[in-house]
C-alpha positions in Angstrom: 142.8 -60.0 109.9 146.0 -58.6 108.3 146.7 -59.5 104.8 149.9 -61.6 104.5 150.5 -60.8 100.8 154.0 -59.4 99.8 152.5 -56.0 99.2 151.2 -55.8 102.8 154.5 -56.9 104.3 156.3 -54.0 102.7 158.2 -55.9 100.0 157.6 -54.8 96.4 156.7 -57.5 93.8 159.9 -56.5 91.8 162.2 -57.3 94.7 160.8 -60.8 95.1 161.3 -61.7 91.4 164.1 -64.1 90.5 167.3 -62.3 89.4 167.9 -62.3 85.7 171.2 -63.9 84.6 173.7 -61.3 83.3 174.8 -61.8 79.7 178.4 -63.0 79.5 180.7 -62.1 76.6 181.1 -64.9 74.1 184.4 -66.6 73.5 184.6 -65.1 70.0 184.3 -61.6 71.4 187.0 -62.3 74.0 189.4 -63.7 71.4 188.7 -60.8 69.1 189.3 -58.2 71.8 192.6 -59.9 72.9 193.7 -60.2 69.3 192.9 -56.6 68.4 194.6 -55.4 71.6 197.7 -57.5 70.8 197.9 -56.2 67.3 197.5 -52.6 68.3 200.0 -52.9 71.0 202.5 -54.5 68.6 202.0 -51.8 66.1 202.5 -49.1 68.8 205.7 -50.8 70.0 207.0 -51.1 66.5 206.3 -47.4 65.9 208.0 -46.4 69.1 211.0 -48.5 68.2 211.3 -47.0 64.7 210.9 -43.5 66.2 213.7 -44.2 68.7 215.9 -45.4 65.9 215.3 -42.3 63.8 215.8 -40.0 66.7 219.0 -41.9 67.7 220.4 -41.5 64.1 219.6 -37.8 64.2 221.3 -37.5 67.6 224.3 -39.4 66.3 224.7 -37.0 63.4 224.3 -34.0 65.7 226.9 -35.3 68.1 229.4 -36.1 65.4 228.9 -32.6 63.8 229.3 -30.9 67.2 232.3 -33.1 68.3 230.5 -34.1 71.5 230.1 -37.8 70.8 230.4 -39.9 74.0 233.5 -41.9 73.0 234.4 -43.1 76.5 230.9 -44.6 77.0 231.1 -46.1 73.5 234.4 -47.7 74.1 233.1 -49.1 77.4 230.1 -50.6 75.8 232.2 -52.1 73.0 234.4 -53.8 75.6 231.5 -54.9 77.6 229.8 -56.5 74.6 233.0 -58.2 73.6 233.6 -59.5 77.1 230.1 -61.1 77.3 229.9 -62.5 73.8 233.5 -63.6 72.7 233.8 -66.8 74.6 230.2 -67.9 74.0 230.7 -67.1 70.3 233.6 -69.6 70.1 231.6 -72.2 72.0 228.7 -71.8 69.6 230.8 -71.6 66.5 232.5 -75.0 67.0 229.2 -77.0 67.1 227.9 -75.0 64.2 230.9 -75.9 62.1 230.9 -79.5 63.1 227.1 -80.0 62.4 227.4 -78.3 59.1 230.4 -80.5 58.1 228.6 -83.7 59.2 225.3 -82.9 57.5 226.8 -81.6 54.3 229.4 -84.4 54.2 226.8 -87.1 54.5 224.8 -85.7 51.6 227.9 -85.2 49.4 229.1 -88.8 50.2 225.9 -90.2 48.9 226.2 -88.1 45.7 229.9 -88.9 45.3 230.9 -85.3 45.5 233.2 -85.2 48.6 235.3 -82.6 46.9 232.6 -80.0 47.3 232.6 -80.2 51.1 234.5 -77.0 51.5 232.2 -75.1 49.1 229.0 -76.2 50.8 230.3 -75.7 54.3 231.6 -72.3 53.5 228.4 -71.1 51.9 226.2 -72.4 54.8 228.4 -70.9 57.5 229.0 -67.6 55.9 225.6 -66.9 54.6 223.4 -68.3 57.4 225.1 -69.7 60.5 227.4 -66.8 61.3 224.8 -63.9 61.1 222.2 -65.9 63.0 224.6 -66.9 65.7 225.8 -63.3 66.0 222.3 -62.0 66.4 221.3 -64.6 68.9 224.4 -63.9 71.0 223.9 -60.2 70.9 220.2 -60.6 71.7 220.7 -63.0 74.6 223.7 -61.3 76.2 224.1 -57.7 75.1 220.5 -56.7 74.6 219.4 -58.1 77.9 222.2 -56.2 79.6 221.2 -53.0 77.9 217.6 -53.4 78.9 218.6 -54.2 82.5 220.9 -51.2 82.8 218.6 -48.7 81.2 215.6 -50.2 83.0 217.3 -49.8 86.4 218.2 -46.2 85.5 214.6 -45.5 84.5 213.2 -47.0 87.7 215.6 -45.0 89.8 214.5 -41.9 87.8 218.0 -41.2 86.6 216.8 -40.6 83.1 214.2 -38.0 84.4 217.0 -36.3 86.3 219.1 -36.2 83.2 216.3 -34.5 81.3 215.9 -32.0 84.2 219.6 -31.1 83.9 219.2 -30.6 80.1 220.9 -33.8 79.1 219.2 -35.9 76.4 219.3 -39.6 77.3 219.4 -40.4 73.6 222.8 -38.7 73.3 224.2 -40.0 76.6 222.8 -43.5 76.7 221.3 -44.8 73.4 223.8 -43.5 70.8 226.9 -45.1 72.5 225.1 -48.5 72.7 224.0 -48.3 69.1 227.5 -47.5 67.9 228.9 -50.3 70.0 226.5 -52.8 68.5 227.5 -51.6 65.0 231.1 -52.2 65.7 230.9 -55.5 67.7 228.4 -57.3 65.4 230.7 -57.5 62.4 233.7 -58.5 64.6 231.6 -61.2 66.2 230.4 -62.4 62.8 234.0 -62.7 61.6 235.1 -64.6 64.7 232.2 -67.1 64.4 232.9 -67.6 60.7 236.6 -68.3 61.2 236.1 -70.7 64.1 233.2 -72.5 62.4 235.1 -72.9 59.1 238.1 -74.3 60.9 235.9 -76.7 62.8 234.2 -77.9 59.6 237.6 -78.3 58.0 238.9 -80.5 60.8 235.8 -82.7 60.8 235.8 -83.0 57.0 239.5 -83.8 56.7 239.7 -86.0 59.8 236.6 -88.2 59.7 235.1 -87.9 56.2 238.1 -88.5 54.0 238.2 -85.0 52.4 241.7 -83.9 51.5 242.8 -80.5 52.8 243.7 -79.3 49.4 240.2 -80.1 47.9 238.5 -78.5 50.9 240.3 -75.1 50.5 240.4 -75.1 46.7 236.6 -75.5 46.5 235.9 -73.2 49.4 235.1 -70.3 47.1 233.1 -72.4 44.5 229.8 -71.3 46.0 230.8 -68.4 48.2 231.4 -65.0 46.6 232.7 -61.8 48.0 229.1 -60.6 47.8 228.1 -63.3 50.3 230.7 -62.1 52.8 229.5 -58.5 52.5 225.9 -59.6 52.9 226.8 -61.6 56.0 228.5 -58.6 57.5 225.5 -56.4 56.6 223.1 -58.8 58.2 225.2 -58.8 61.4 225.0 -55.0 61.5 221.3 -55.0 61.0 220.9 -57.6 63.8 223.1 -55.4 66.0 220.8 -52.4 65.3 217.7 -54.5 66.2 219.1 -55.6 69.5 220.4 -52.2 70.5 217.1 -50.4 69.6 214.9 -52.9 71.3 217.1 -53.1 74.4 217.2 -49.3 74.8 213.5 -48.9 74.1 212.3 -51.6 76.6 214.8 -50.3 79.2 213.7 -46.6 78.8 210.0 -47.7 79.0 210.4 -49.9 82.1 208.1 -49.2 85.0 206.8 -50.9 88.1 210.0 -51.5 90.1 212.2 -54.5 89.8 209.4 -56.5 88.3 209.3 -53.9 85.4 213.0 -54.3 84.8 212.6 -58.1 84.7 209.7 -57.8 82.2 211.8 -55.4 80.1 214.7 -57.9 79.9 212.3 -60.8 79.1 210.6 -58.8 76.3 213.9 -57.7 74.9 215.2 -61.2 74.5 212.0 -62.5 73.0 211.5 -59.6 70.6 215.2 -59.7 69.5 215.1 -63.4 68.7 211.8 -63.2 66.8 212.9 -60.2 64.8 216.2 -61.7 64.0 214.7 -64.8 62.4 212.0 -62.8 60.6 214.6 -60.3 59.2 216.9 -63.2 58.2 214.0 -64.9 56.4 213.2 -61.8 54.4 216.9 -61.2 53.7 217.4 -64.7 52.5 214.5 -64.4 50.1 215.7 -61.1 48.8 219.2 -62.4 48.2 218.0 -65.5 46.5 215.8 -63.4 44.2 218.3 -60.8 43.1 221.7 -62.7 43.6 221.1 -66.4 43.2 223.9 -68.8 44.1 226.1 -69.8 41.2 228.8 -72.5 40.8 232.1 -70.7 40.6 
């Protein structure tokens, strides 16, 4: 009689054993891996952006020295940025000025210092509201357009064709957009400041009982010429940030139309985050070295 044991039937004892459960990674290891990957990728992206900025500055100096700066492309980019940000700047500046006047006016009314409405409104608009609004507009409109344009060129391999023909994309594409951002950012900052201050004046004099003379006479009580220059400097820095990020994400786009969309999305998010971070650091530095004084 044949033996019906597993060995006789041709199946090895190991094959009939229950499968051992595979070890799964713990939640801590998954979080640690994702965190380390995110940090490393962020550092690499920051390094590439800084490298692009340095190389663009070098290319700018070389183009100016060799008299081959792309003026036509620069003027076109200036006009494009103005066309997409001028009207939204006015529409944003009016609510900014109204909100500043209402908030500051309510506090000053409780303190019995309505005469300082012009000073408080001017300082808040010039030092904080105008640069931030400038950066947000440039990041939302100009930077996204830069990323979409360069991303489409990269997907269509136009940038590779330029390199094959001996044309550096930095000189032809990045430098004009960086120059345009430097020129448009201060102009946009001034426009937002003027519209916001006029809006604050109309609200203060029309609804809060502040006389026009006291508003304008106290306008410079807190605001100094240094604050105006620092506001313009922050606008230029924000313009540099949005131009570099937009160009970097556009030139690194890959994966078809989905890659262009991802580049535009990353450009807007990174621009907004960096603008607020840089503004925070700048405000702390200004408060530390040049504290506000009553004029």
